[in-house]
N, C-alpha and C positions, 0 to 999 in steps of 0.2 A: 443604441449598437456597445457601450465599454460596458454594458449593465450584462452582456451574452460573452465577452470573456475574460471577465472575472470573476470570482464566485459571492455568488450571493452572502449576503452578512448572519451571520448565527441566527438570532434573533430580531423579529421584524414585529416592536412592538408597538403604539404610538402612546403608550397609556404610562411606560415605565420615567420614572429620572432616568437623567446623563451619567450619571454617575452610581447609578445602581449595583450591587453586587452582577447580577446577571451581564451587564456592561462590561465590567471588569473582567468576567469571563467570557467575556470573546477576545477581549481585546489582547490576553493569554491565548488562544488557543488561533489567531490570525497564521503562525506557521504553521499548524496541525490544516488549518485548512488549506492553505496554498499548497500546501505536499502533495496532497489530495488533488485538489483540482490541476496539479502539473501532470504528475501521474496520471490522471482518469478520464480527466475533461477537459484541458487547452485546446484544442485545435477541433473549430468546426467544421465539418464536413460541405464544402458548398452546395446550397440546394436541396438540404437537408437540416433539421433537430437531431443527427447522431452527434454525440459528439466522442473523442480519443481524448487520450492522454500522452505520454513517452512511453507505459509502461512499455503497451503493446509493441510500440517502434524498438526500443533498446530490447526486448525480445525476441528481435529480427540478426542482433548482432554477434556473429557465434562466439563460442568461446565465455561466456563471460555477461550478454547483456543482462538476462535474467538476474543475476545475483546483485547486479549495480542497483538493477530499480525495486527487488529486495534489500536491500540496503538500505536505498534513500529512502523503501516507503516505511521499513525500521524505526527511524526519526518520530513516524505515530504511534510507537508503543513505547516507545521511548519519554515524549512527553507524556500519555496518558498515566504510565508508571509513574510520573513524575509530578502527575497532579492528582496522586490518590486514586485514582479509577481501583474500583474492587478487581480481586484477582478472576474474577468467572468471565468479566468483562474483557481481560486483558486476555485469558486464556479462547476466549474466541478470538480476536483479534489478530492473536499469531498464529492462530487454526484459518484465517482466511488469508493470512498472509505464505502460509507454507503449503498452505492448498492451488495459489495462485503461482508460486513459484515453483512446486511440483509439475504440477502440468503447464504451465509455462514453458519447462524445459524441455518438453515433447515439441519438434521444429514445424512448425504452421498451424499446430492442433490448438498447441501452447498460445499463441499470438490473439488466436482468435479466440481465446479462453481469456484471457488477458482482459481484450477487448471489450467482450460480454460482464466479466464474473466483477470489473473493476472494483479489487480489492480491498486501495486508500480509502473508496470516499466513504466502502460500506464500514471501513476502522474508525474513521470519520465519524458516520451515523452513532455507531455506537459509542463513541465519547462522546459527541454532541449531546446527545440522547440522555447521559448520565448528566453531563455538567447545566439541563436544562431541568432535569427534575426536580419537582416542586418545594421538594428542601431544602436545597440545595448544600444538601450536607456533602462534605468528599471524606474517604478514610482514608487514615493515613496511607502514606506508597511506601515507604521503605523498600529496606532492595532484594525482595524474595523474589516481587514481578520484572527487575531492571537483572536480576540474574535469571528469570524462566527465558525471554523477552534474548538474550543475547544467546543462550544455550540451542535456541529455536533458529537464531538466525546463521547461529554454524552448522546447523542439522543440513540448514536449505542449502547454505552455502556448499556444505561435504556434498548432498546430493544432485546437485548441479555440477560440481565439478567431475565426480565418479560419471554419469548420465554421457558429457560432452568428452572423454574418456573413453568412451565405450562406442559411442559416436567413430570416434577418432579410430580404435580398433575395427571396427565395420567396414571403415575406410581404409585403412591402409590393405585387412583381408581379401577385400574386391577389389581392389588396383592389383594388389599380387596374382592373384585369382585372372585378372584380364592381360598382362601384361608379365610372366611369365622372366625370370631374370637370364 
């Protein structure tokens, strides 16, 4: 039962030595794996095989729950950037994060989308796929991908804040029409 509640190891090969390069990479990616598990799969719905995480639950919090989820999910991008994941893969990961945050900002629908899309697990799979590549080479990370990720996070936060302000503006307009002074 403990294996259902914690993420599975990255690599399950019995013929590799314990101190191999792949084991070292697995140890380095534990935090990213934990973040993806926490945000997308940490809670199993009783009686089913359906797993949800904190991402769709945080999305229910009005006024910034999706922003908090996106900021925590951005740690995966920062970790991938630090590990030297290629720019193209980082761009896909940032796109997953932005799509989840953009649609996640829509009340109700966004939470269901986050429940299905699981952007953090997708991003971890992209990172894992590169780490487990047969050649084992990693490109230099540099600062470019980091600044791209931070710019995308700021854009996502601005979008979420603007959508929340729009919702409040609509609510106050409706309130004023229903209860004129």
